[in-house]
N, C-alpha and C positions, 0 to 999 in steps of 0.2 A: 457306375452303379454297383458293380461287384466290390470295388474297393470300399465304398461307403458301407455296404452290408457286412464285409469282413471286419472293418474298423468297429462297427456297431457290436458285432458279436464278441470281438476281443474285448471291448469295454465292458460288456455285460458279464463276461466270464471272469475278468480280472479281479473285480471285488470279492467274488466268491472264493477264488484261489488265495487271495490274501486273507480272507476270513479263516479258511482251512489252515493256512500257515500259522496264524495267530492262535488257533485252537491247539495245534501240535506243540507250539512253543509253551503254551500254558500247561499242557500235560507233562512236558518235560521238566518244568520248573517244580513240580510236585504240589503238595497242598499249600494253600495260602497260610500265611502267619496268623496264629491265634491272637485275637484281640480281647482284653479283659476289661470289664466295666464294673465298678462298684455299684451295688444297689444299696444306697444309703451309707452313711458313715459307719454305723454299727447299729445292731439291733439289741436292745435290752428288753426282755419280756419276762413275765412271771410264768413258772412251770409248776405244776403240782408234783410233789415228791411224798407220796404217802399222804399223811395228814398235814404235812408242811408245804409251804410255798417257798420256792427257790427263784433266784434270779438266773436267767441264762442270757449270756451276752455272746453275740457271734457277728462275724463280718461275712458278707455275701458277695461273690464275684460272679458275673455272667460272662460266658465265653462265646464269641462268634468269630467268624472269619470274614465277615462282610461289614464294610464301612457303613452301609445304609442301616444294618441292624444295630450297630453301635450308636449311630445317631438317634435311632428310634428309642433305644434304651435310655440315653441321656435326656431325651425329650419327654420321656414318660416316667420319670423316676417317682413322682408322687403315687401313681397307680401301682407301680411294681412294689414300692415300699409297703403300701397298704396291703397288698396281696401277700407279701412275706410275713407281715405282722399277724395277719389273720390266720395264716398257716402255722406259724410258730407258736402262737398262744393256744392252739388246739393240742399241742404235744405235752406229754408228761416227761419228767426227769428220766425215768427208767428207759424210755424209748430213746431219748437223746443220748444217754450214756452208752447204749448198746451200739456197736458198729453197724450191725445190720439194720437197726432201727433208724440210725442217722442216715445211712444210705437210702433207705426207703423214703425218708422225709426229703432228702436231697432230690431224688428222682420226682417226687410229688411237686417240689418247688419248681423244677425245670418245666413240668407239664403245666402248672398254674401260670408261670411267667410267660410261656409260649402262648397260652390262651389269651392273656392279657395283651400281649403284643399283637395278636391277631385282631383282637377287639378294638383297640385304641389306635393301632398304627397300620392295620391291614396286612401285617407280616405274619404269614402262617408257616414260615420256615426260616432258618438261619441262626436262631438261638440254639447252640449245640450242647452247652453244659452249664451247670450252676455248681459252684464250689463254696464250701464253707472254709474261710481262710483263717479264722480265729474263732475259738470255741471255749467258753468257760461256763460252768454251772456252779453257783455259790449257794 
């Protein structure tokens, strides 16, 4: 009976110790690799520039370190694209030409895309950054 009890305890403890070993190994590896996902091919929207309308074209990339978040991004491109178009069409040329203004819009884009992923995919975390990778105002 003692042997059976000792063996049962050993088997119960073994998976926990393996879990701790896996956690330690993950900590030693450092942060996970960044994964980038385009949000639409490119965005072309009208922006107000004083009394004139201008075209703004940009590409947007979303960054995560989790495969499941990347899959959620890919699966929900229409909702994410719509959100970006709505955000970008609210901007004016002066805001987007200004570095601080552009960074504020980028932060707002991150917040809005995180909100959409929470609503449509149930993911409330994992989207770490949004980058404007191409930018032109004409």
